[in-house]
C-alpha positions as CSV (number, residue, x, y, z in Angstrom):
1,R,27.2,-9.2,18.4
2,Q,24.3,-8.3,16.2
3,E,21.7,-11.2,16.0
4,G,18.9,-9.6,14.0
5,D,17.9,-7.1,11.4
6,V,17.9,-3.3,11.9
7,E,15.4,-1.2,9.9
8,A,14.7,2.5,9.8
9,N,12.5,4.5,7.5
10,N,12.9,7.9,5.9
11,N,10.3,9.7,8.0
12,A,11.6,8.9,11.5
13,T,14.3,6.7,12.8
14,N,13.2,3.8,15.0
15,I,16.0,1.2,15.5
16,I,15.7,-2.2,17.1
17,V,18.8,-4.4,17.6
18,C,19.1,-7.9,19.0
19,V,22.3,-8.6,21.0
20,N,23.6,-11.8,22.6
21,D,24.8,-10.7,26.0
22,N,26.8,-13.7,27.4
23,G,24.0,-16.1,26.5
24,T,21.1,-13.8,27.2
25,I,19.4,-12.4,24.1
26,K,18.5,-8.8,24.7
27,N,16.6,-6.5,22.3
28,Y,17.0,-2.8,22.4
29,G,15.1,0.1,20.9
30,F,16.3,3.6,20.4
31,G,15.4,6.7,18.5
32,Y,12.0,8.3,17.7
33,N,9.3,7.0,20.1
34,T,6.7,9.7,20.5
35,I,3.8,7.2,20.3
36,G,5.5,4.3,22.0
37,Q,6.5,2.5,18.7
38,L,9.7,1.2,20.3
39,G,7.7,-0.9,22.7
40,V,9.8,0.1,25.8
41,G,6.8,1.2,27.9
42,N,6.7,5.0,27.3
43,T,6.5,7.7,24.7
44,V,9.9,9.3,25.3
45,N,12.3,9.6,22.4
46,Q,15.2,7.3,23.4
47,T,18.7,8.8,22.9
48,L,20.3,5.6,24.3
49,P,19.3,2.0,23.7
50,V,16.6,0.8,26.1
51,E,15.9,-2.9,26.6
52,I,12.5,-4.2,25.3
53,T,11.9,-6.5,28.2
54,Q,9.0,-8.4,26.6
55,L,11.4,-9.6,24.0
56,R,14.1,-10.9,26.3
57,N,15.6,-14.2,25.2
58,K,13.8,-13.9,21.8
59,R,15.9,-13.7,18.7
60,I,14.4,-11.3,16.2
61,I,14.5,-12.5,12.5
62,S,12.4,-9.7,10.9
63,V,11.6,-6.1,11.8
64,S,9.2,-3.7,10.0
65,S,8.6,-0.1,11.0
66,W,6.9,2.9,9.7
67,N,6.7,6.4,11.3
68,S,4.8,5.4,14.5
69,I,4.6,1.6,14.5
70,T,7.1,-1.2,14.8
71,M,6.5,-5.0,14.4
72,V,8.9,-7.9,14.8
73,V,9.0,-11.6,14.2
74,T,11.0,-13.9,16.5
75,D,12.8,-17.1,15.4
76,G,10.0,-18.9,17.3
77,G,7.4,-17.5,14.8
78,E,5.9,-15.0,17.2
79,V,4.7,-11.6,15.9
80,W,5.0,-8.6,18.3
81,G,4.2,-5.0,17.8
82,A,3.9,-1.5,19.5
83,G,2.9,2.0,18.6
84,Y,0.1,3.4,16.5
85,N,-3.0,1.1,16.5
86,P,-6.3,3.0,15.9
87,H,-7.1,0.7,13.0
88,G,-6.1,-2.6,14.7
89,T,-2.9,-3.0,12.7
90,L,-1.1,-4.7,15.6
91,G,-3.6,-7.5,15.6
92,L,-4.4,-7.3,19.4
93,G,-8.2,-7.4,19.0
94,T,-8.6,-3.7,19.7
95,A,-8.3,-0.5,17.8
96,V,-6.9,1.4,20.9
97,S,-3.8,3.6,20.4
98,P,-1.1,4.0,21.4
99,V,0.3,0.6,22.5
100,Q,3.5,1.5,24.4
101,T,4.8,-2.0,25.2
102,M,5.6,-4.8,22.8
103,S,2.5,-7.0,22.6
104,R,1.8,-10.4,21.0
105,A,-0.3,-10.4,17.8
106,K,-3.4,-12.7,17.6
107,I,-5.7,-14.3,15.1
108,N,-8.6,-14.3,17.6
109,A,-9.2,-13.4,21.3
110,T,-7.3,-16.5,22.6
111,T,-4.9,-17.6,19.8
112,D,-1.5,-15.9,19.1
113,V,-0.1,-15.7,15.6
114,T,2.4,-18.6,15.3
115,G,4.7,-19.9,12.6
116,A,5.5,-16.4,11.2
117,V,8.7,-15.8,9.2
118,D,8.2,-12.2,8.0
119,V,6.1,-9.0,8.7
120,K,5.6,-5.9,6.6
121,I,3.7,-2.7,7.2
122,A,1.9,-0.7,4.5
123,W,1.0,2.9,5.4
124,R,-1.8,4.5,3.3
125,N,-1.8,8.3,3.6
126,G,-5.1,9.5,5.1
127,V,-6.5,6.0,5.3
128,G,-4.4,4.0,7.9
129,I,-2.0,1.2,8.3
130,T,-2.1,-2.5,7.4
131,A,0.3,-5.3,8.6
132,I,1.0,-8.3,6.5
133,V,2.5,-11.5,7.9
134,L,4.0,-14.4,6.0
135,L,3.7,-17.9,7.7
136,Q,6.1,-20.8,7.3
137,D,3.5,-22.8,5.4
138,G,3.3,-20.0,2.7
139,S,0.0,-18.5,3.8
140,V,-0.4,-14.8,4.4
141,L,-2.3,-13.0,7.2
142,A,-3.3,-9.3,7.4
143,S,-4.6,-6.9,10.0
144,G,-5.6,-3.2,10.1
145,T,-7.1,-1.0,7.5
146,G,-8.9,-2.8,4.7
147,D,-9.9,0.2,2.5
148,G,-9.2,-0.4,-1.1
149,G,-9.1,-4.2,-0.5
150,I,-5.7,-4.2,1.1
151,L,-6.6,-6.9,3.7
152,G,-7.2,-9.3,0.8
153,D,-10.4,-10.7,2.3
154,G,-12.8,-9.6,-0.4
155,N,-14.0,-6.4,1.4
156,T,-13.2,-2.8,0.5
157,A,-14.4,0.6,1.8
158,G,-14.8,1.3,5.5
159,H,-13.4,-2.1,6.5
160,Q,-10.8,-3.1,9.1
161,S,-9.7,-6.1,11.1
162,T,-8.3,-5.9,14.7
163,F,-7.0,-9.6,14.5
164,F,-4.9,-11.2,11.8
165,R,-7.0,-13.0,9.3
166,P,-6.1,-15.0,6.2
167,V,-5.5,-13.3,2.8
168,L,-7.9,-15.1,0.4
169,T,-7.6,-16.2,-3.2
170,F,-10.1,-15.0,-5.8
171,P,-12.2,-16.7,-7.0
172,G,-12.9,-19.2,-4.3
173,N,-12.2,-17.3,-1.1
174,V,-9.8,-19.9,0.3
175,P,-6.6,-19.0,2.1
176,L,-3.7,-17.9,-0.3
177,T,-0.8,-20.4,-0.1
178,G,2.6,-21.0,-1.6
179,I,3.9,-17.5,-1.0
180,T,7.7,-17.2,-0.4
181,K,8.2,-13.5,0.0
182,I,6.0,-10.5,0.9
183,G,6.5,-6.8,0.5
184,A,4.7,-3.6,1.4
185,Q,5.4,0.1,1.0
186,Y,3.7,3.5,1.3
187,S,0.2,3.3,-0.3
188,T,0.6,-0.3,-1.4
């Protein structure tokens, strides 16, 4: 029985499915995995579904993927990700890539992202990747490449964040609130 969303993109197929297996929630990844974006602990393309053990007993409510990165949100509001991370997009506090196992996103070195309801990935050709997270309270967080102002924190060129930080309003530089939906696409 399918429990969560399935998403694939037009550049490569990375699939994650959430299954209730007699009361145990199991999440499986299969397809393109040359940089570890399925989070199964290796960089081997998976021709059969492989369990993502870090996500056992976690129901996935949102999945976002692009080429070489996958991020998910659980029904407990946790944000997890794997794959391409040289710009800190996964929000792990580092810009080390690849990340081959699903890892928990953070807002600082000791605090995990909580209260999430959605995640989106924006890929900017030749620039990098940014992840955007919507929280239950209507605020928005971003991590990764900030060139062109895409982090929404008032900075532009040569800027990145390796932790998730609030998207700010302008003027005033206070956290953006009241958001109900987020979206992201190639170069946006």
